[in-house]
Phi, psi and omega in degrees: 000137177233125179231122185236124178220016171212164186295326178296318179294322178295315179300316179298319180293319183292337182255005181271109183291349179276348178273137181312129182298328177295319178294316179301319180296318179295317178299312180301316180298311183293320178295319177299321181287325188265325188275070183267340180251092185291351178283338180266142173298140181303324181296347175274349185247318192209143167235139178242130177235133176245116177273121185247162178307135178093346178293130181277164177303317180299317179294317180297312182294324178295320181289320183278323180101358178200159183287130176233004184248006181246126170043047181260359187300318181282329182224079176297136184282355184276159178283319179204163180222140173243141176256110181258018180089277181273351179221140169260146179240118179252129180250128177243125174262109187265328173216181180298332183230022178219132179224168178228135172250128178244117176264130183241121180294131174274084187217144182302336181266006175284152180319120190296323180291315179296317179295319177301316180297319178297314179295327180293330181268331182298144179252069181273136175275133178246133179277140177279165182293341182269352181286000000 
């Protein structure tokens, strides 16, 4: 589990070679896009959570602050979702000026309910065997 809510934590994540490079690129892009007022602490604007393989529902819910892995298929609580291939990005607008981005690893060991929900919303094209 990776939870980032200040610039120091973001910098540490972006320079950590053990973190997936695709995830680092997504984090860097989103912080660059959102963190336009450097006078405000980043934690007042945005929180970033990365759900990684092996993270349990309890760990995920503690990091996010509310349940996102139970019975969400019919009503995903997020505002929008992007499919980045190896990562899904879920955006939650929590107040008028605060949001949360949850990155979910597309990996067989990721929380199965959360991963199922992401795949259910993703609009992936699948090639047939005859193509």
